[in-house]
Structure formats: structure tokens, C-alpha cells
C-alpha positions as a printed Julia matrix, in Angstrom:
548×3 Matrix{Float64}:
 134.16  104.95   85.99
 131.57  107.53   84.95
 131.39  110.65   87.06
 128.05  111.57   88.54
 126.49  114.88   87.69
 125.44  116.98   90.65
 122.39  119.23   90.82
 122.03  121.7    93.7
 118.56  122.67   94.86
 116.81  124.01   97.92
 114.5   121.06   98.6
 114.29  117.56   97.13
 111.16  115.52   97.75
 111.38  111.74   97.34
 108.02  110.55   96.06
 105.39  112.09   93.8
 102.29  111.1    95.75
  99.83  113.48   97.35
 102.03  114.15  100.4
 105.11  115.02   98.37
 103.17  117.17   95.91
 101.31  118.98   98.69
 104.68  119.8   100.26
 106.04  121.06   96.93
 103.01  123.27   96.3
 103.09  124.71   99.83
 106.8   125.5    99.53
 106.16  127.5    96.35
 103.16  129.24   97.91
 105.38  130.4   100.77
 108.4   131.37   98.66
 108.18  131.22   94.87
 111.96  131.65   94.61
 112.67  128.28   96.23
 114.0   125.58   93.92
 111.98  122.43   94.58
 112.56  119.01   92.96
 110.16  116.06   93.16
 111.54  112.61   92.26
 109.03  109.89   91.35
 110.06  106.27   90.65
 107.0   105.52   88.5
 106.93  106.05   84.75
 104.61  109.0    85.34
 103.01  110.72   88.29
 100.21  108.46   89.5
 101.6   105.29   87.92
 102.32  103.74   91.33
  99.47  105.33   93.3
  96.87  102.88   94.53
  94.15  103.66   97.04
  90.41  103.07   97.43
  89.82  106.0    97.51
  87.36  107.97   99.58
  89.05  111.3   100.2
  88.38  113.7   103.05
  89.02  117.11  101.39
  90.11  118.83  104.61
  93.77  119.25  103.63
  92.95  119.95   99.99
  90.66  122.77  101.12
  93.55  124.28  103.08
  96.1   123.86  100.29
  94.06  124.9    97.23
  90.7   126.29   98.39
  89.36  126.65   94.83
  90.16  123.06   93.8
  86.53  122.18   93.05
  86.36  124.95   90.45
  89.8   124.25   88.99
  89.03  120.99   87.21
  90.27  118.64   89.93
  89.03  115.13   89.03
  88.3   114.31   92.67
  85.38  116.77   92.62
  83.39  114.62   90.17
  81.76  112.23   92.63
  80.81  113.32   96.16
  79.84  110.53   98.56
  76.04  110.29   98.64
  75.3   106.89  100.16
  77.18  105.14  102.97
  76.93  101.49  104.09
  78.86   99.26  106.51
  78.15   95.52  106.35
  79.09   92.64  108.63
  79.29   89.61  106.35
  78.57   85.97  107.09
  79.29   83.4   104.39
  76.02   84.07  102.57
  74.39   87.0   104.34
  75.02   90.45  105.72
  73.96   92.72  108.55
  74.06   96.45  107.95
  75.51   98.64  110.69
  73.65  101.99  110.69
  76.08  104.89  110.57
  73.9   106.71  113.08
  75.22  104.29  115.71
  78.86  104.64  114.67
  81.31  107.24  116.03
  80.9   110.62  114.24
  84.47  110.49  112.96
  83.49  107.46  110.83
  81.17  109.6   108.72
  81.94  110.14  105.03
  79.75  113.22  104.78
  81.5   115.82  102.63
  83.99  113.29  101.22
  84.62  112.34   97.59
  85.35  109.04   95.87
  87.66  108.69   92.89
  91.18  107.92   91.75
  93.99  109.02   94.06
  96.36  108.52   91.13
  94.4   111.06   89.1
  94.4   113.45   92.06
  98.2   113.13   92.16
  98.4   113.83   88.42
  96.31  116.96   88.89
  98.41  118.11   91.87
 101.55  117.63   89.78
 100.1   120.01   87.19
  99.47  122.6    89.9
 102.99  122.13   91.25
 104.63  122.48   87.84
 102.59  125.63   87.15
 104.21  127.1    90.26
 107.7   126.17   89.03
 108.27  122.86   90.83
 110.56  120.51   88.87
 108.8   117.11   88.73
 110.89  114.18   87.46
 109.01  110.87   86.97
 111.07  107.79   86.16
 113.85  108.8    88.58
 113.89  106.69   91.77
 115.99  107.93   94.65
 118.29  104.98   95.35
 120.76  106.32   97.92
 120.84  109.0   100.62
 123.73  111.45  100.79
 124.83  111.83  104.4
 127.45  114.51  105.02
 130.49  114.33  107.26
 128.53  115.98  110.05
 125.87  113.28  109.93
 123.16  115.36  108.26
 121.2   114.34  105.16
 122.36  116.45  102.21
 120.26  115.0    99.39
 119.9   111.78   97.41
 121.39  109.93   94.44
 119.05  108.66   91.74
 119.18  105.1    90.43
 121.77  104.21   87.8
 120.22  103.43   84.42
 121.4   100.83   81.89
 122.94   98.31   84.31
 122.77   94.67   83.15
 121.73   91.78   85.39
 125.38   90.77   85.84
 126.28   94.3    86.99
 127.99   95.34   83.77
 127.16   98.61   82.02
 125.05   98.4    78.88
 125.48  100.76   75.94
 122.84  103.16   77.29
 124.34  103.28   80.8
 123.76  106.51   82.72
 125.02  106.94   86.28
 122.55  108.32   88.78
 122.6   112.02   89.54
 123.37  113.6    92.89
 120.53  115.9    93.95
 122.1   117.99   96.7
 119.58  119.88   98.79
 119.36  122.02  101.89
 116.5   119.76  103.02
 115.21  116.36  101.9
 111.63  115.23  102.47
 110.89  111.51  102.29
 107.41  110.88  100.86
 107.9   107.3    99.63
 104.67  105.88  101.01
 104.37  102.83  103.25
 107.61  100.89  103.85
 109.84  103.03  101.65
 113.34  101.61  101.35
 115.1   104.93  102.06
 112.67  105.66  104.88
 113.71  102.34  106.45
 117.32  103.5   106.28
 116.51  106.85  107.89
 114.58  105.17  110.71
 117.6   102.97  111.45
 120.24  105.67  110.94
 118.58  108.17  113.27
 116.77  105.69  115.57
 113.46  107.35  114.75
 111.36  104.52  116.23
 113.03  104.53  119.64
 109.97  106.0   121.39
 107.07  104.57  119.4
 105.42  101.24  118.69
 106.59   99.36  115.59
 104.63  100.06  112.42
 102.25   97.3   111.31
 100.61   96.9   107.92
  97.75   95.55  105.88
  97.88   94.42  102.26
  95.32   96.19  100.11
  94.39   94.53   96.8
  92.2    96.49   94.39
  90.39   96.12   91.09
  88.45   98.51   88.87
  85.31   97.19   87.19
  82.99   98.58   84.56
  79.52   97.53   85.7
  76.05   97.69   84.1
  74.41  101.12   84.33
  71.4    99.81   86.26
  73.72   98.65   89.08
  75.77  101.82   89.3
  74.94  104.37   92.01
  77.46  107.24   91.8
  78.74  108.17   95.25
  77.67  104.95   97.0
  80.34  103.77   99.48
  80.26  100.27  100.99
  82.64   98.8   103.57
  82.54   95.21  104.83
  83.91   93.19  107.74
  83.72   89.55  108.72
  83.65   86.79  106.08
  85.86   85.43  104.57
  88.67   86.39  106.96
  86.55   85.19  109.88
  87.31   81.66  108.62
  91.09   82.28  108.46
  91.61   83.57  111.99
  92.69   86.98  110.76
  90.99   90.31  110.15
  90.55   93.06  107.61
  87.73   94.01  105.28
  86.5    94.98  101.86
  85.29   98.08  100.07
  83.15   98.84   97.05
  83.02  102.46   95.83
  80.78  103.65   92.98
  82.92  106.16   91.12
  82.71  108.09   87.84
  82.01  106.72   84.36
  80.09  103.62   85.4
  82.99  102.15   87.36
  83.32  100.67   90.81
  86.56  100.41   92.74
  86.57   97.21   94.78
  89.23   96.05   97.14
  90.16   93.94  100.1
  92.59   94.59  102.96
  94.14   91.73  104.93
  96.03   92.63  108.09
  99.59   91.32  107.78
  99.82   90.25  111.41
  98.13   86.94  110.55
  99.53   83.82  112.19
  98.63   81.06  109.72
 101.32   80.85  107.0
  98.78   79.28  104.63
  96.73   82.5   104.46
  96.71   84.04  100.97
  95.43   87.65  100.91
  94.94   87.37   97.14
  92.76   84.28   97.51
  90.77   85.87  100.34
  89.97   88.74   97.97
  88.83   86.29   95.29
  86.54   84.54   97.78
  85.09   87.86   98.95
  84.01   88.77   95.43
  81.77   85.7    95.37
  79.75   86.83   98.4
  76.19   87.37   97.14
  76.13   91.0    98.3
  79.3    91.8    96.33
  78.68   89.55   93.33
  75.33   91.3    92.83
  77.2    94.42   91.67
  79.92   92.67   89.65
  77.94   90.13   87.65
  77.67   91.3    84.06
  80.61   93.65   84.57
  84.2    93.66   83.29
  87.42   93.95   85.26
  89.71   96.64   83.78
  92.56   97.09   86.29
  94.28   95.33   89.2
  96.9    96.3    91.78
  98.14   95.94   95.34
  99.9    98.02   97.99
 100.85   97.74  101.65
  99.04  100.14  103.99
 100.19  101.52  107.34
  97.9   100.3   110.13
  99.87  101.11  113.28
  98.04  104.31  114.1
  99.17  107.19  116.25
 101.32  105.1   118.61
 103.42  103.96  115.63
 104.26  107.45  114.36
 108.05  107.78  114.69
 110.14  110.85  115.34
 109.55  112.82  112.15
 112.62  115.03  111.79
 116.36  114.48  111.67
 119.3   116.63  110.54
 118.59  117.72  106.98
 115.36  115.83  106.45
 111.93  114.69  107.53
 109.32  111.97  106.95
 105.95  112.96  105.51
 102.78  111.14  104.48
 102.65  107.36  104.63
 106.43  107.25  105.0
 105.65  108.34  108.57
 102.31  106.53  108.86
  99.25  108.75  109.31
  96.49  106.39  108.12
  93.23  106.5   110.04
  92.56  102.74  110.01
  88.83  102.59  110.86
  88.08  105.38  108.36
  90.35  103.69  105.76
  91.71  107.15  104.93
  95.16  108.65  104.92
  95.44  111.04  101.98
  94.17  114.05  103.95
  96.56  113.48  106.86
  99.4   112.73  104.43
  98.84  116.01  102.59
  98.6   117.98  105.82
 101.91  116.54  107.05
 103.54  117.59  103.77
 102.19  121.1   104.18
 103.46  121.35  107.77
 106.9   120.09  106.72
 106.98  122.66  103.91
 106.22  125.46  106.36
 109.05  124.32  108.62
 111.51  124.02  105.71
 110.57  127.41  104.25
 111.09  129.08  107.62
 114.45  127.36  108.13
 115.74  128.39  104.7
 114.48  131.95  105.2
 116.54  132.12  108.4
 119.66  130.93  106.54
 119.69  127.46  108.1
 120.67  124.36  106.11
 120.67  120.66  107.04
 119.25  121.37  110.49
 116.8   119.25  112.47
 113.24  120.42  111.82
 111.88  119.81  115.29
 109.25  122.51  114.85
 107.76  120.3   112.13
 107.58  117.33  114.49
 105.96  119.53  117.14
 103.54  121.04  114.62
 102.26  117.59  113.58
 101.76  116.56  117.19
  99.79  119.76  117.82
  97.69  119.52  114.63
  94.35  118.03  113.67
  96.32  115.01  112.43
  97.12  114.1   116.02
  93.63  114.98  117.27
  92.04  112.66  114.71
  94.47  109.75  115.04
  94.47  109.71  118.83
  90.72  109.07  118.8
  91.19  105.86  116.79
  94.54  104.69  118.11
  93.18  101.48  119.63
  90.99  100.4   116.71
  93.62   98.25  115.01
  95.15   96.65  118.12
  91.75   95.85  119.67
  90.51   94.05  116.56
  93.89   92.33  116.19
  93.83   91.16  119.82
  90.17   90.29  120.35
  89.05   89.33  116.84
  86.64   90.85  114.35
  83.42   90.66  116.38
  84.44   91.49  119.95
  87.32   93.66  118.8
  85.04   95.79  116.63
  82.64   96.38  119.55
  85.5    97.31  121.89
  87.16   99.52  119.26
  83.86  101.3   118.61
  83.33  101.91  122.33
  86.87  103.21  122.7
  86.4   105.6   119.74
  83.11  106.9   121.18
  84.75  107.51  124.56
  87.82  109.18  123.07
  85.55  111.44  121.01
  84.0   112.53  124.31
  87.4   113.03  125.96
  87.7   109.67  127.74
  89.08  106.24  126.82
  88.24  102.57  127.34
  91.9   101.54  127.41
  95.36  103.15  127.22
  97.23  103.04  123.92
  97.81   99.37  123.12
 101.04   97.84  121.86
 101.95   96.17  118.57
 104.21   93.33  117.52
 105.91   93.47  114.14
 103.94   91.59  111.5
 106.62   89.03  110.7
 106.94   88.14  114.4
 103.3    87.01  114.44
 103.72   84.3   111.77
 103.67   80.79  113.25
 105.19   77.5   112.14
 103.31   75.63  109.45
 102.94   72.5   111.56
 100.61   74.45  113.88
  98.13   75.08  111.06
  96.3    73.33  108.25
  96.45   74.44  104.6
  93.44   76.46  103.46
  91.51   74.89  100.55
  90.87   77.97   98.44
  88.46   77.48   95.51
  89.64   77.71   91.92
  88.89   80.96   90.07
  85.88   80.96   87.77
  87.3    83.5    85.29
  84.24   85.72   85.73
  84.41   87.13   89.25
  87.62   85.5    90.48
  90.92   85.12   88.65
  94.42   83.7    88.96
  97.36   85.87   90.0
  99.28   85.98   86.73
  96.2    87.03   84.76
  95.54   89.64   87.43
  99.08   91.02   87.24
  98.61   91.66   83.52
  95.91   94.17   84.52
  98.43   96.13   86.6
 100.38   96.85   83.4
 103.59   96.33   85.35
 106.8    96.35   83.37
 110.5    96.1    84.24
 113.54   96.07   81.97
 114.43   92.37   81.9
 118.21   92.69   81.79
 118.78   94.5    85.09
 119.86   93.5    88.6
 117.13   91.88   90.66
 115.64   94.57   92.89
 114.37   91.93   95.37
 117.39   91.0    97.47
 117.56   87.72   99.39
 120.31   88.01  101.97
 120.75   84.28  102.7
 119.3    81.68  100.31
 120.15   78.82  102.67
 118.16   80.5   105.46
 115.29   80.94  103.02
 115.23   77.21  102.32
 115.76   76.01  105.9
 113.31   78.4   107.53
 110.92   80.1   105.09
 110.26   76.84  103.23
 110.89   74.03  105.72
 109.52   75.71  108.87
 106.89   78.09  107.49
 105.91   76.18  104.28
 106.92   78.96  101.9
 104.47   81.79  102.77
 106.08   84.04  100.13
 104.26   81.98   97.49
 100.97   83.03   99.11
 101.44   86.51  100.59
 102.73   88.02   97.33
  99.74   89.26   95.27
 101.75   89.19   92.03
 103.2    85.66   91.84
 106.77   86.93   92.25
 107.98   84.06   94.46
 108.01   80.34   93.67
 109.6    77.3    95.27
 110.64   74.91   92.49
 110.81   71.41   94.01
 111.91   68.43   91.92
 112.63   64.9    93.1
 116.21   64.42   94.21
 117.11   68.09   93.88
 117.42   70.85   96.42
 114.45   73.26   96.3
 115.13   76.39   94.27
 113.76   79.8    95.26
 112.71   81.5    92.05
 112.05   85.25   91.98
 109.96   86.53   89.07
 110.86   90.15   89.74
 109.32   91.35   86.46
 105.88   90.67   88.05
 106.51   92.94   91.05
 103.84   95.61   91.67
 105.92   97.28   94.41
 103.48   96.44   97.2
 106.37   95.8    99.69
 104.62   92.84  101.37
 107.71   90.61  101.09
 109.81   93.24  102.86
 107.24   93.28  105.67
 106.09   89.67  106.13
 109.13   87.47  105.42
 109.52   85.62  108.76
 113.29   86.16  108.91
 113.37   89.62  107.33
 115.56   87.98  104.74
 114.02   89.72  101.69
 114.73   93.39  101.03
 112.82   95.45   98.48
 115.02   97.99   96.67
 114.35  100.35   93.77
 114.52   98.89   90.25
 115.52  100.91   87.2
 113.53  104.1    86.78
 110.01  103.79   85.4
 109.77  100.1    86.31
 106.75   98.69   88.07
 103.01   99.08   87.65
 101.37  101.61   85.37
  98.05  102.07   87.09
  95.31  103.77   85.08
  92.65  105.58   87.1
  93.61  103.81   90.35
């Protein structure tokens, strides 16, 4: 049995996204002597980062006020043109932003690659002395005898699919820290454990999610309008009795980022978020931009949509949740990077103060209080009913009610108290209550099949390793997921990971193509029995997103 190496440090941050890197930078700004480690499961910083993105620079201005002059890639394309369309099957109605709540404005925002912003932030962090380790997923939490978090253990490397050790086997390392910040993004596997271990969701609504699917396209120069931002609602989800919407952002170098978000509280098990995205691209208003263009990248990621009422308790002995691990997305604005970064900065301030006082592994309740007294809370409280109103009343009526509620909250009143959520998997209904959806075949020009799409995510996993997608009970999967719900895993996964192989006279076989996984976490969220658990694969596995 190989002995694990142990590395002591002041702070370990799990996740190299913008929240984790903002926390690392702020820690070094407050005390350059602190030893700070950032662990990132992707092959490089930014490899697993996927977002639209239109970025509100509010937190970036606070963290690094000179970022525009320091070569930050996000400064390249300010938002210049803003549209919001309600789509029918063939037409659209533009909603003037003058009639929308002020907090929906994108004035002063920038559009670009959040992955590239993370790469740039990592450079700033390393220049301050932060130790950034890509390719090292945190696989296990170290909990001390007193019940406090004392660090994490990284994933073992070189383990074969049968559990044996290959010739290049390396046991994971213990990173022992005075404080551990969890910045894993939406539905992180260690964050799930911390929520359960410390009952962090006892006093909040359950988190709910959407699945965001994104592509990058090179489009003809005469169609490209740098800084133009378009959001859509309505068709095609209006035909599937669910809700969500699309985006089309004109970014640098003749590219547009397009994407589609499907709320994962849908009831019909025949809904396919991937296929809804393919249909959306054929809408005349969207196809107009894409025709003559070339797709260059593809990816998918779950997004927190629960809002303020789903924010859990943020601190526990020895650690805290920051960024999308906690859930600070402003759903109607489709933005969360600014709130994520701010939460990381507030956590860093709490940790630095605790260490300066000589405290270790304590509960950072001043961090929790600081978030609830910050502009994060002010902003999210104004939009806290947007998601539940649309989910409850549908796209048309729900949007009107949500807009009215946001206007009133902006003025200090409210249309309704904070509304409640049900967990996404609880909303899925039996297949016999619904009809299959006849999705059109891809044309290979605007719409594509899943396996071809996955090749544009550049995902890669070592083939001879344990399956990181764990099915607890295969018999339950057959009897319920397949026989009752008609196998929704074959449709909700945007990467073709799950298949039911059915041959005459043989019991159906549940096949998991884990090498296709883009780490979106949808299976962990939407499986109707919570029978599938996403865990970390070997370090560096997963997508390798360029410019996403």
C-alpha cells in the first residue's frame, strides 16, 4: 500500500474558476505571506469553464481595478447592442429594454470567454505567489476528529478499470489546510457531501438547475456586429411544456457564442435539451446569423437557477462554499460570474482575518453574514421570484409576472413572497402520461448529432480507469428509469453518455460511455431516482474547451 504524501498549507481552494481564483488573489492581496493552493480538475485552467458569457465587471473592478489596462481578454468587446426576443415558430417580437427592469441592463458589461478570463486570473494569482495545480481533482474531504474540515485528498492516478494499480500509479496527495474553500461550480460532488455533512440546506429551498448547451461559430464578417447581445424566450420550448431560452453573443475575432438553456424541472421524460437547441438554431432569426458560418466548439454545463432562496448556509467548521458551489446566479440576467467572484473575495477576507487571529478550522460565520449584507444579496433578492414564477405559470404569463415582481422589488415592494422550489428530479413524470417528441433529423449545417458535437468539446478520458459515473442499483435503473420513465438519461445527457441496449429475448443493458462525459452534471441532477452519482475521474480528464 503506497503511503500518501502530505502537503501543509494555509488555504486550499477546490476549483480554478473565477470564484476560486478571485479568492486566491484576494488572500494574497491581504497577506502575501499566506500559502494558497488552487486545485483544478481540468487539464489546464479554463479547460472546464463554460459560460455565455456576458460579464458584469463589478467584482473585477473591486478585485483588480486596472484590469482593462493589464491585458485582460474580457476587455476586448464591450456590449454595444442589446436585444430580447420572444420567439414563435417562425417569427419574433422584440421586447424593448426601456420597458424592462433596470437590473436587466447590460450597459457597461463585456462579452467574451469566461475560460480565457479564468486563464488570465490564474496568471495574476501565480504572479502573487499562489500555487495553481491543474490536472489535480480533489476527490475526498479530510474531516478531523473534531468534525472540522482539514483539507482534501487529490484523486489517485494510474488506477485501472478493475481497481488494480497500473505501472504509473500515484496515490493522491493530502493537502492539509487551515481553511478549505469549495469553488467547484454547480453541483460539485464534494460540495454535495458538505451540504449533507453539515446540513447546510436546512433553512433554504432546494437548488434547481438548467442545462446550458453552447457552441462557438465563426460567421461571415458582414453578419458580425461586435458587442451585440441577443437573448430569446418562447419557441421551441413553448411546444414542449417547459421553459428556458437562447442567447447569441457577438464576440471577438468574427465569432458568435450561441447557446440554449433548458430548465431541468421539465415534466415530460421525452424532452431532449440537446434536440431543443438544434431546433432553436433553425429559427429564421437565429439561422440568419449562422448560415455560411462554421461551428468550431461545443460544450454543456448545468447552471444554478434556484436564486436567493436556494442559497444554503455558506460556512462550516474549517471551510466555506463560494461561487456557483453555493449558487449565486442571477437567472433573468443570465449572469453569475460577478457574484461568484465577489463571494470568493468575501470568503478570502474572512479567512485572512481568522488566520491573522491565530484561528484554524473554525466556522467562518462572518463570511456568511458578509454575503447576506452585500450587493450579492441586494441584487439576487430583487430577482428571487423570476425562476419560480416562470416555472409555475409558464413562459408567457410567468415572464409578465416575474417582470412585474422585479420592477416592484426594485422599488422596495414585491408582487409575491419568495416562492418555493421542488427538486428537479421530483418534477419528472411517468412516460405513459406523455407522448414522444418527434425531433427533426440534423441537417449537418446548422444542426448536428450528439456524437459529432461531443468531438468539438475535445473531451478526453484515460480509457483504462474506473467509471466515474456510479450507478448505485442497476436493477432499479431498469425497473424505474427505463420501464417507468422510458430512459430519460438517453435524452437529457448532451454527450451521448447513456444508452439502453435492448435486444430480443435479452434483458436491457444500461451502457455508460463515460469517455464522452463533458462533466455537465445533468445525470446527477435529473435521474428520477437519484441513482446516478457523478464523481471525479482521473486528473485532466474531461473537456478541453478552447475560448469558451
